[in-house]
C-alpha positions as CSV (number, residue, x, y, z in Angstrom):
1,M,0.0,0.0,0.0
2,D,1.3,3.4,-0.9
3,E,2.0,5.8,1.9
4,P,0.2,9.1,1.8
5,I,2.3,12.0,0.5
6,N,2.8,14.6,3.2
7,E,4.1,17.6,1.3
8,S,4.0,21.0,2.9
9,L,2.1,23.2,0.6
10,P,2.2,27.0,0.9
11,D,-0.8,28.4,2.7
12,F,-2.0,31.0,0.3
13,F,-4.9,32.0,2.5
14,S,-2.9,32.7,5.7
15,D,-2.8,36.0,7.6
16,E,0.9,36.1,6.9
17,Y,0.4,35.7,3.1
18,F,-2.1,38.5,2.9
19,M,0.0,40.7,5.2
20,K,2.9,40.3,2.9
21,E,0.7,41.6,0.1
22,A,-0.1,44.7,2.3
23,L,3.6,45.1,2.9
24,K,4.1,45.3,-0.9
25,E,1.6,48.2,-0.9
26,A,3.5,49.8,2.0
27,Q,6.6,49.6,-0.1
28,K,4.8,51.4,-3.0
29,A,3.9,54.2,-0.6
30,L,7.6,54.4,0.6
31,D,8.7,54.6,-3.1
32,Q,6.3,57.6,-3.5
33,D,7.6,59.3,-0.4
34,E,4.3,58.6,1.4
35,I,4.1,57.3,5.0
36,P,4.5,53.6,4.2
37,V,1.2,52.0,5.2
38,G,-0.3,49.4,3.0
39,A,-3.6,47.5,3.0
40,V,-5.4,44.8,1.2
41,I,-9.0,43.7,1.6
42,T,-10.0,40.1,1.0
43,C,-13.4,38.5,0.4
44,K,-13.6,34.7,0.7
45,N,-9.8,34.5,0.5
46,R,-9.5,36.6,-2.6
47,I,-7.9,40.0,-2.7
48,V,-10.6,42.5,-3.9
49,A,-8.7,45.7,-3.1
50,R,-5.1,46.9,-2.7
51,A,-4.1,50.4,-1.5
52,H,-1.5,52.5,0.2
53,N,-1.3,55.9,1.7
54,L,-1.8,58.7,-0.8
55,T,-2.1,61.7,1.5
56,E,0.8,63.6,0.0
57,T,0.0,62.6,-3.6
58,L,-3.6,63.7,-3.4
59,G,-3.1,66.5,-0.9
60,D,-5.9,64.8,1.1
61,V,-5.5,64.1,4.9
62,T,-8.2,61.4,4.5
63,A,-6.4,59.4,1.8
64,H,-5.1,56.8,4.2
65,A,-4.5,53.2,2.9
66,E,-7.6,51.9,4.7
67,M,-9.9,54.6,3.2
68,Q,-8.6,53.9,-0.3
69,A,-9.0,50.2,0.2
70,I,-12.6,50.5,1.5
71,T,-13.6,52.6,-1.5
72,A,-12.0,50.2,-3.9
73,A,-13.5,47.1,-2.3
74,A,-17.0,48.6,-2.1
75,E,-16.8,49.5,-5.8
76,Y,-15.5,46.1,-6.8
77,L,-18.1,44.2,-4.7
78,G,-20.9,46.6,-5.7
79,G,-22.0,47.6,-2.2
80,K,-21.0,49.6,0.8
81,Y,-20.9,46.8,3.4
82,L,-17.9,44.6,3.7
83,T,-19.4,42.1,6.0
84,D,-17.7,39.1,4.4
85,C,-14.3,40.9,4.2
86,T,-11.0,41.1,6.0
87,I,-8.7,44.0,5.8
88,Y,-4.9,43.5,6.3
89,I,-3.1,46.7,7.3
90,T,0.5,47.1,8.1
91,L,-0.2,49.8,10.8
92,E,-3.0,49.9,13.4
93,P,-5.8,52.0,12.0
94,C,-6.3,55.5,13.3
95,S,-9.7,56.5,14.8
96,M,-10.9,57.9,11.5
97,C,-10.1,54.7,9.6
98,A,-11.4,52.4,12.4
99,A,-14.7,54.3,12.3
100,A,-15.0,54.0,8.5
101,L,-14.3,50.2,8.9
102,G,-17.0,50.2,11.5
103,W,-19.5,51.8,9.1
104,A,-18.5,49.4,6.4
105,Q,-19.2,46.6,8.9
106,I,-16.0,44.8,8.0
107,Q,-15.8,41.3,9.4
108,R,-12.2,41.3,10.5
109,I,-9.3,43.7,10.9
110,V,-5.7,42.3,10.9
111,Y,-2.8,44.7,11.5
112,G,0.9,44.4,11.7
113,T,2.2,46.9,14.2
114,S,0.5,49.0,16.8
115,D,0.4,52.8,16.7
116,P,0.8,54.0,20.2
117,K,0.2,57.7,19.3
118,K,-2.7,57.6,16.9
119,G,-4.0,54.0,16.9
120,F,-7.7,53.5,17.5
121,T,-7.2,51.2,20.5
122,R,-5.6,54.1,22.4
123,F,-8.9,55.9,22.2
124,S,-11.8,53.4,21.8
125,S,-12.6,50.1,20.0
126,R,-16.3,51.0,20.2
127,V,-16.0,52.7,16.8
128,L,-15.9,49.3,15.2
129,H,-18.9,47.2,14.3
130,P,-19.8,45.0,17.3
131,K,-19.2,41.8,15.2
132,T,-15.8,42.9,13.9
133,L,-12.9,40.7,15.0
134,V,-9.4,42.2,15.4
135,S,-6.0,40.5,15.2
136,S,-2.7,42.3,15.7
137,G,1.0,41.5,15.5
138,I,1.0,39.7,12.2
139,L,4.4,40.4,10.6
140,E,4.8,43.1,13.2
141,T,8.6,43.4,12.8
142,E,8.4,43.8,9.0
143,S,5.6,46.3,9.3
144,R,7.5,48.4,11.9
145,Q,10.7,48.3,10.0
146,V,9.3,49.9,6.9
147,L,7.9,52.7,9.0
148,E,11.2,53.2,10.9
149,K,13.1,53.3,7.5
150,F,10.8,56.1,6.3
151,F,11.0,58.2,9.5
152,H,14.7,57.6,10.0
153,A,15.3,59.0,6.4
154,R,13.1,62.0,7.2
155,R,15.1,62.9,10.4
156,K,18.5,63.1,8.6
């Protein structure tokens, strides 16, 4: 009798996989001299939106990665509610973005590194939809390093 093949296949639907995709977006922001925050939104393990900060490019203080991703996902899915979606963000959302994610009724928020100055958890998690699940610390080191690289270059 043949023994079962026990090959380790890559997990294309893991939090780490999708956070790596968000990190690619953060790198795009860094390349454009934007604060390097990236986001992807998935629906049923499929990326439906990719975005990064565009506040400098657009001259718009609300053009955070999350806001750009929410708009793109809603347009792609054809509705304003993201109840079956997960957002992967390299940095903890600010209160504005957390509230927008709450209004969108996003199912899950996954972020890389905390933001002790402006992160929503510093103020209140009540801005989220009551059913929204939050996970943090996914690829935290990588998410923090891209931000440190940006701010270190700015301080020179």
